[in-house]
N, C-alpha and C positions, 0 to 999 in steps of 0.2 A: 107316259106317252099318250097323247090324245088318240081316240079310236078313229082309224081311217074309214072311209066309205066302204060299205060291205060289197064284196065281190061274190056274186051268186055262184060262180064256178068254183070258187075256192072254199067251199063249205068243208068244215072238218079241220081247218088250219087256223092257227092264231098267231099273232105277232107279239113279240116282246123284245126288250133290249137284251143283247147278248151278255153272258157272264163268263167268268174264267172257266167254269165247269163245261162250257161249250167248245173249248179249244180243240179237242180231239175230233168232234163232229165237224167243226169248221174246216179243219185240215182235210178231213175225208171229202167234204164237199168240194174243196179247192182242187184236190187231186182228181176227183171225178169229173169236174166241169171244165177244167182248163189244162192245156198241155204246155202253155207258156205264160209268162207274166204272173206267176202264182205268188200269193201272199204267204209268208212264213208264219210259224207259230209265234215268233217274236213280234212280228208286225200285228197279228191279230190281238195279242195281249196288249200291245201299245194302244191300239185303237179302242179296245174295250175300256181302258183306263183313262184315255185322253179326254180332256174337256173340249177339244177341238174336233171331235169326231162323234158319230152316232152309228152304232152297229146294230141293225135290226135283224132278227131271225124269225123264220116261220117254222112252227112245229106242228107235227101231226098228233093224232090222239095217242100214239105210242111214244110221244116225246122225242122221236128222232127228228133231227133238223132236216127240213125239206128245202130250205133256201135261206139266203141272207141278202141284205142290202147295206152297203157301207157308204155313209156320206161324210165328207170333210167340211168343217165350218171355217170360213175365212174370218180370222179373228178381227174384231173391230168393225166389221161390216155386216150387211144383211144378206150375204151370199152364202149358199151351200153348194157343194159339188158331189154328185154321185160318183164315187171312186170305183166301186165294184158292185156287181149284182150277180147272183148265182142261184140257179134252180136245179135240184137233183134231176138228172135225166129220167129217172124212173117215174117221176110224177109230172113231167112236163105235159102241157095241154090241159092242166086243171085250173088255169087262171092264176097261178102263183106269181108269175112275173108282174101282172097288174097289181095283185095284192101287195107285193113287196114295194112297188113304186108308190102305191098309196101310203104305205107305212113310211117310206123315205120322205115323202112330202109332208106327212103329219109330223115327223120328227123335225124337219126343217122349220115348219111353222111353230112348233113348240119352242124352238130356240130363236124365234123372231127373225127368221130368214125370209126375205122377200122372193128370192129367185133360187131355183134349183137348176144347176147346170150339169151336163154329162157329156161323155165322149162315147162314140159307138163306131165300130169298124164299118168301113164303107161297103163291105161285102156281107154284112149281117142284116139281110133284108127283113127278117122276122122282127128283130129288135127295133129297127127303124120304123116299121109299121106300128108297133106297140107305142113307141114314144110319140109318134105323130098323132095316133088315135087319142092319146092322153093329153094332147094339147101342147106338146113341145115343138118349138120352132128352131130351125137351123139358123145359126148365126156365124159359123166359121168352120175351119178345118185345120188339121195339123198333119203335115207330111211325115211319113215314117214314124208314126207314133208308137206302134206296137213292136214287140220284140222281133217279129218276123217282117218288119218294115212296112206293114200295112198302114194305110192312112186312116185317120179318124175324122169323123164329122162331129162338130160341136152343136149341141142343142141346149135350149133353156126354156123354162116355164116359170111364170110368175105364180107363186103358190100362196102369197100373202097379199090380199087385196087385189083389185082388178084394174089399177091404173095402167095406161099404155106404157110401153117401154120408151125411155127417153133417148134411145140411141140415135146418133146422127151419122149419116153416111160420110160426111165431110171430115170427120175427126179420126185421124190415124194415131196409132200407138207407137211410142218409142221408149224402150227400156233404158234407164241410165246405165252407162257402161262402167262406172266406178261407184264407190261407196259415197262419193261426195258431190256428185253432179245431178242431184234430183232437181234442183232449181233450173239449170239449163235444159234438162230433158223435158220438164213441164213447159218451159217457155217455148221450146222448139215445137212441141205439139200444138200449142196455142197459135203460134205464128203460122205454122203449116196449114192449120185449119182455115185461117183467114187468107192465106196466100200460098197455094200449093207449090209455088216456086221456091219456098224456103226449105232448105235441105234438112233432112232428118238423118244425119250421119255423125260419126264420132268427132270428126274435125270441127264441125260447127258446134257440137256440144262442148268441147274443151275450150274453144275460143270464147263462147259465152261465159263459161266458168271463169276464165281469166279476167273478163271484163267486170264480173259481178261479185267476185269473192271478197269476203272480209279478211282473208289471209289466215286468221287463227280461229279455232273453235275449241270446244271442250277437249277433244282429242283429234289427232290426225289433221287432215287438210281443212282449210277454211270453208265455211259455208257461204251461201249466197245471200247478200243483203237484198231486201225488197227494193231499195233504191237502185242498187246495181242492176237488178233484173229489169226494172222499168227503164233505166237508161239504155240498156242493151237493146230493148225493143224500140225505144224512141230513135236511137241512132240508125235503125234499119227502116225508118219511115213509118212505123206503126204508131197509133195512139196508145198511150199508157198512162195509168194513174194509180196512186197508192192510197188506200184507206187504212190507217193504222191508229191504234189507241195510244201509241207512244211515239215520241219524236226520234228515238235512238240516242246514242249508237246501239245497234242491235247485237245481242249475244255477248256483250262485253261482260256481263255479270258471271257468265259461265267460264271465263278465262281467268285463271288464278294469278299468273305472273304479271307484275306491274308493267314490265316492258312490253308484254304482249297486249295488255289493255291499252297502252299508249298507241301501239300500231293500229289496233282496231279503231280507236278514236280518230286517228289521222285519216285512215281510209274512209271512214264515215264522213268526215268533214269534206273530203274531196268529192264524195258522192253528192253531198248537199250543195256544194258550189256548182257542180255540173248541172244538177237538177234545177237550179235557179234560172237556167235558160228556158225552162218550160213552166210558165206560170200555172198555178193551180194543179200541178201534178201530184202534190202531196196534200191529203186532207187528214187532219188529226181529229178523229172522233172514233167512237166504238163502232166497228163494222158489224153488220148482221146479215141474216138470211135475205132480207129485203134487197140488200145491195147485190147479192148474187142473182136474185130473180130479175132485178132491173137490168143488170149487165147482160145476162143471157138473152133476155127478151129483146134487147137492143142490138143483138148480133155481136156482142163482145165475148171474150173468153176471160176466165177468172183463175188466177193462181192463188192458192191458199197455203199458209204455213200451218202445219199441224205438229202435234207431239206424237211420236211413235209409241208412246206408252200403251195406247189402246190397241196396238198391233202386236208389239213384241215385248212389252213391259220395260222398254228402255226409254229414257227421257231425252230423246234426240230430236232436234228440229228437222222437219222434213217437208219439202214442197210437193204439192200435188196439183193436178189440173182438175177443176170442176167441169164435169162433162154433162151435167144435167141437174135439174131440181124439179120436184113435184110436191104435192101437199104432204107426202109422207117422208120422202128421202132426199138426201143430197147424193149425187152420183159423182164418183171421181175416177180419173185415170191416174193410177199410182205407178210412177216410173220404176219403183224398186221391186224386183222379183226375187223372192227368197226361195231358192231351190229346195231347201229343207221342208218347205210347206207344200211341196209337190205342185207348184203353180207354173203356169205358162202365161205367155203374153195375154191371151184372151181372158185369163182369170183376173187380170189387173185392170180391165176396162169396164167402165160403167159400174163400178162397185157401189151398191146401194148402202148408204149409211143413214140411220134414222136422224131426223133433223136435230133433235135435242142432243143426240150423241155426237153429231158433227160439231155442234157448238162447244161441247166439252173438249173434244180433241183439238179444236182450233185455237185453244189457249195454250201458250207455251211458256214454261218456266215459272219461277216464283213471282215474277212481275206480271204474269198472265198476259203476255203479249199476244195480241190478235191483229193480223194484218192480211189484207187481200191486195193483190195486184191485178188490175183489169187491163186487158190488151184488146185494142180495137183495130179495125182495118185502117190502112193509110188514109189520111184526109182526102176527100175528093178534089 
């Protein structure tokens, strides 16, 4: 772990990554510092071993643990989240909270995370002062977040490079309500950003899915064709276009049964015929980051098909909304929330992904399909 900036008040303490031998001390700290929402021995062991977490401890000269900071790493992105921080009450006031936050930031940078996010109780004035003094900015809140129903404030800080946040106040988040409606959820967010009158609800989500699905996929319900998503937007008066490196039919190679392949082909042919009413809606070439930059600069939104391999090691097609881009990162609104990753709505918004990594994840399947769907406001 890289060495954090020295904290003059915390002389006599050093930071290191936790080991299994620290379990008893970690549990002691947890019992001493918290009366609710405590981490268990099993949880601490998991976080010590997990590649998606970093557990930093502060030790005194006598080797007794004086505090810890736990960050979770959002797989496939450049986002980290402070999940828990504790300082032994016997040594509070010595600057350990700041030292641990510096260690958490260093651990996030070491793992190439651009942002560190955290939650804090609305009644924890001392912690809020510390976070704000360290440069954290509030960007949201969660009602009834803690075990005692106390609300939480959400803060974040850019810990890698200093470019400004790409957040846009007009873009709202909608989580997909099923395992197969990522495309409609992403499209709804795009259309709502351009026209706030567009509903963000489940009825609209399922209607869009019915219009754009390919019927069959590798498993379960059918996924959404880029042609189908573009047509759904066009029918609602928006501008829409597709940039793809392949003409389709899409996803047909992942369907094994011959009769199902035939159905996918027939649905694709229908989409092609419908799209013929909109000249130049489909461009066949390799899409790239310049297309995203141009579209966002022109007031359009961009949907991108990615492979979930970089998130969950499953090779599933998944639609996301591009919510920003800068010289270092592509930012996405990911409509899929995985409760097992301890994520919330705000954790899936403006997820920073390194530009080269995004280009790798936006290639799907053996055919290396890459496709963007741009959505623009209704013509004047």
